[in-house]
N, CA, C and O of each residue as an XYZ file, in Angstrom:
308
protein
N      99.783     41.100     67.522
C      99.180     41.405     66.233
C      99.053     40.111     65.419
O      99.952     39.270     65.413
N      97.940     39.982     64.751
C      97.680     38.796     63.954
C      98.517     38.820     62.687
O      98.658     39.855     62.036
N      99.067     37.667     62.350
C      99.861     37.497     61.149
C      99.046     37.910     59.924
O      97.852     37.619     59.842
N      99.692     38.588     58.969
C      99.000     39.061     57.762
C      98.373     37.911     56.985
O      97.302     38.082     56.402
N      99.009     36.748     56.960
C      98.441     35.621     56.222
C      97.117     35.156     56.845
O      96.210     34.733     56.129
N      97.009     35.233     58.161
C      95.764     34.864     58.833
C      94.668     35.872     58.502
O      93.516     35.501     58.278
N      95.035     37.139     58.475
C      94.068     38.183     58.110
C      93.575     37.956     56.686
O      92.384     38.093     56.409
N      94.476     37.616     55.797
C      94.103     37.355     54.410
C      93.170     36.161     54.318
O      92.197     36.190     53.565
N      93.457     35.109     55.078
C      92.570     33.943     55.088
C      91.182     34.345     55.585
O      90.176     33.948     54.996
N      91.119     35.117     56.644
C      89.828     35.562     57.181
C      89.050     36.351     56.138
O      87.857     36.126     55.933
N      89.742     37.279     55.481
C      89.078     38.125     54.485
C      88.588     37.313     53.291
O      87.469     37.513     52.818
N      89.417     36.405     52.807
C      89.010     35.615     51.645
C      87.928     34.607     52.009
O      87.060     34.310     51.188
N      87.969     34.082     53.222
C      86.915     33.169     53.672
C      85.584     33.909     53.794
O      84.536     33.380     53.424
N      85.631     35.120     54.308
C      84.408     35.927     54.421
C      83.855     36.265     53.037
O      82.643     36.230     52.827
N      84.734     36.589     52.099
C      84.292     36.907     50.740
C      83.665     35.678     50.076
O      82.657     35.792     49.378
N      84.258     34.512     50.294
C      83.698     33.277     49.741
C      82.331     32.992     50.361
O      81.380     32.667     49.650
N      82.235     33.114     51.671
C      80.960     32.864     52.349
C      79.883     33.817     51.834
O      78.737     33.409     51.644
N      80.233     35.056     51.612
C      79.259     36.027     51.092
C      78.845     35.673     49.668
O      77.676     35.818     49.310
N      79.778     35.216     48.865
C      79.440     34.804     47.501
C      78.448     33.644     47.523
O      77.505     33.616     46.732
N      78.657     32.692     48.422
C      77.735     31.561     48.544
C      76.373     32.043     49.033
O      75.343     31.602     48.523
N      76.355     32.943     50.016
C      75.084     33.477     50.516
C      74.336     34.237     49.421
O      73.109     34.166     49.345
N      75.057     34.953     48.588
C      74.426     35.687     47.494
C      73.751     34.719     46.525
O      72.639     34.971     46.062
N      74.422     33.619     46.221
C      73.832     32.608     45.351
C      72.606     31.993     46.019
O      71.591     31.769     45.360
N      72.688     31.726     47.294
C      71.551     31.166     48.026
C      70.360     32.113     47.982
O      69.226     31.674     47.792
N      70.609     33.417     48.157
C      69.525     34.407     48.100
C      68.920     34.463     46.699
O      67.716     34.669     46.552
N      69.747     34.281     45.672
C      69.257     34.232     44.294
C      68.235     33.100     44.158
O      67.154     33.299     43.603
N      68.577     31.923     44.660
C      67.655     30.793     44.551
C      66.413     30.987     45.425
O      65.341     30.485     45.088
N      66.543     31.702     46.530
C      65.379     31.988     47.371
C      64.330     32.798     46.615
O      63.133     32.606     46.824
N      64.763     33.689     45.751
C      63.817     34.554     45.037
C      63.527     34.086     43.614
O      62.687     34.678     42.935
N      64.198     33.042     43.151
C      64.015     32.553     41.790
C      62.614     31.976     41.610
O      62.162     31.147     42.400
N      61.944     32.426     40.566
C      60.610     31.911     40.267
C      60.566     31.166     38.939
O      59.768     30.244     38.773
N      61.411     31.554     37.997
C      61.396     30.938     36.666
C      62.814     30.569     36.261
O      63.582     31.406     35.786
N      63.142     29.308     36.457
C      64.485     28.835     36.135
C      64.795     28.812     34.651
O      65.958     28.689     34.266
N      63.787     28.926     33.818
C      63.995     28.932     32.366
C      64.201     30.337     31.813
O      64.527     30.499     30.637
N      64.015     31.341     32.640
C      64.191     32.728     32.212
C      65.658     32.969     31.849
O      66.538     32.776     32.687
N      65.929     33.386     30.611
C      67.322     33.606     30.190
C      68.088     34.567     31.094
O      69.285     34.377     31.314
N      67.429     35.585     31.616
C      68.136     36.522     32.493
C      68.514     35.851     33.806
O      69.536     36.193     34.399
N      67.707     34.902     34.269
C      68.036     34.165     35.488
C      69.255     33.281     35.250
O      70.120     33.155     36.117
N      69.316     32.676     34.079
C      70.465     31.831     33.757
C      71.749     32.650     33.684
O      72.802     32.205     34.141
N      71.657     33.845     33.110
C      72.830     34.728     33.040
C      73.249     35.155     34.442
O      74.434     35.155     34.773
N      72.275     35.517     35.256
C      72.586     35.926     36.631
C      73.229     34.782     37.404
O      74.210     34.988     38.120
N      72.679     33.577     37.263
C      73.258     32.435     37.961
C      74.689     32.165     37.493
O      75.570     31.892     38.307
N      74.914     32.242     36.191
C      76.268     32.019     35.662
C      77.250     33.020     36.269
O      78.375     32.663     36.617
N      76.822     34.256     36.389
C      77.669     35.293     36.990
C      77.954     34.978     38.454
O      79.095     35.081     38.906
N      76.922     34.596     39.189
C      77.084     34.272     40.604
C      77.984     33.051     40.790
O      78.828     33.026     41.687
N      77.804     32.054     39.952
C      78.627     30.850     40.046
C      80.096     31.172     39.776
O      80.982     30.624     40.432
N      80.352     32.043     38.828
C      81.734     32.443     38.531
C      82.337     33.205     39.714
O      83.503     33.004     40.055
N      81.551     34.069     40.333
C      82.038     34.800     41.518
C      82.359     33.845     42.656
O      83.363     34.012     43.349
N      81.507     32.843     42.848
C      81.786     31.835     43.875
C      83.097     31.119     43.588
O      83.925     30.928     44.479
N      83.269     30.728     42.338
C      84.485     30.009     41.944
C      85.727     30.862     42.190
O      86.720     30.378     42.734
N      85.670     32.130     41.789
C      86.810     33.026     41.989
C      87.093     33.237     43.476
O      88.250     33.257     43.895
N      86.033     33.393     44.268
C      86.202     33.597     45.707
C      86.774     32.340     46.365
O      87.610     32.429     47.265
N      86.320     31.172     45.912
C      86.854     29.925     46.461
C      88.334     29.777     46.127
O      89.126     29.380     46.981
N      88.708     30.092     44.896
C      90.111     29.999     44.493
C      90.981     30.954     45.306
O      92.084     30.591     45.715
N      90.495     32.169     45.542
C      91.250     33.134     46.341
C      91.421     32.640     47.772
O      92.490     32.787     48.365
N      90.359     32.051     48.320
C      90.415     31.511     49.684
C      91.424     30.366     49.764
O      92.247     30.321     50.678
N      91.360     29.458     48.821
C      92.292     28.332     48.823
C      93.732     28.799     48.605
O      94.653     28.274     49.231
N      93.930     29.774     47.731
C      95.273     30.321     47.518
C      95.825     30.924     48.802
O      97.003     30.749     49.115
N      94.976     31.637     49.550
C      95.414     32.244     50.810
C      95.777     31.170     51.837
O      96.749     31.311     52.580
N      94.993     30.109     51.868
C      95.268     29.016     52.799
C      96.596     28.352     52.465
O      97.411     28.099     53.351
N      96.808     28.073     51.193
C      98.065     27.454     50.760
C      99.244     28.373     51.045
O     100.280     27.927     51.539
N      99.086     29.654     50.735
C     100.168     30.625     50.953
C     100.547     30.716     52.428
O     101.700     30.990     52.762
N      99.580     30.486     53.303
C      99.846     30.530     54.742
C     100.473     29.233     55.248
O     100.906     29.152     56.398
N     100.518     28.222     54.385
C     101.159     26.968     54.760
C     100.253     25.953     55.415
O     100.731     24.969     55.980
N      98.952     26.172     55.350
C      98.026     25.195     55.921
C      97.856     24.039     54.950
O      97.719     24.230     53.742
N      97.870     22.830     55.510
C      97.664     21.649     54.694
C      96.989     20.590     55.541
O      97.388     20.338     56.678
N      95.975     19.979     54.985
C      95.283     18.885     55.647
C      95.335     17.708     54.687
O      94.503     17.596     53.786
N      96.319     16.824     54.881
C      96.530     15.742     53.928
C      95.310     14.887     53.632
O      95.161     14.406     52.509
N      94.444     14.686     54.598
C      93.295     13.803     54.372
C      92.290     14.386     53.394
O      91.503     13.642     52.809
N      92.298     15.715     53.201
C      91.372     16.330     52.243
C      92.075     17.086     51.136
O      91.422     17.656     50.261
N      93.374     17.098     51.162
C      94.152     17.778     50.131
C      93.936     17.073     48.799
O      94.056     15.850     48.724
N      93.620     17.825     47.745
C      93.354     17.253     46.435
C      94.549     16.458     45.896
O      94.369     15.543     45.093
N      95.740     16.792     46.323
C      96.920     16.099     45.821
C      97.209     14.813     46.589
O      98.166     14.100     46.285
N      96.377     14.522     47.584
C      96.568     13.317     48.382
C      96.447     12.078     47.499
O      95.438     11.896     46.817
N      97.454     11.241     47.510
C      97.490     10.071     46.642
C      96.494      8.990     47.072
O      96.227      8.063     46.307
N      95.942      9.096     48.284
C      94.966      8.109     48.747
C      93.580      8.372     48.179
O      92.684      7.544     48.343
N      93.387      9.490     47.525
C      92.055      9.853     46.993
C      91.713      9.058     45.771
O      90.638      9.236     45.200
């Protein structure tokens, strides 16, 4: 049986990927970038992406995965 932390990483990664795809589909159909409703929709989508990314990263950290070369806390950055 797969460890629960791995399942959580898979689920949060899938949710993040879907959030990014949703934003991509928004831009595929966007015709008027100055339309106030488009700006509101984009802001909502961007916030969902951010939340999904944070959940994915939290799951990765909770599972104990660390890649020092890309870790934000890496002092070489």
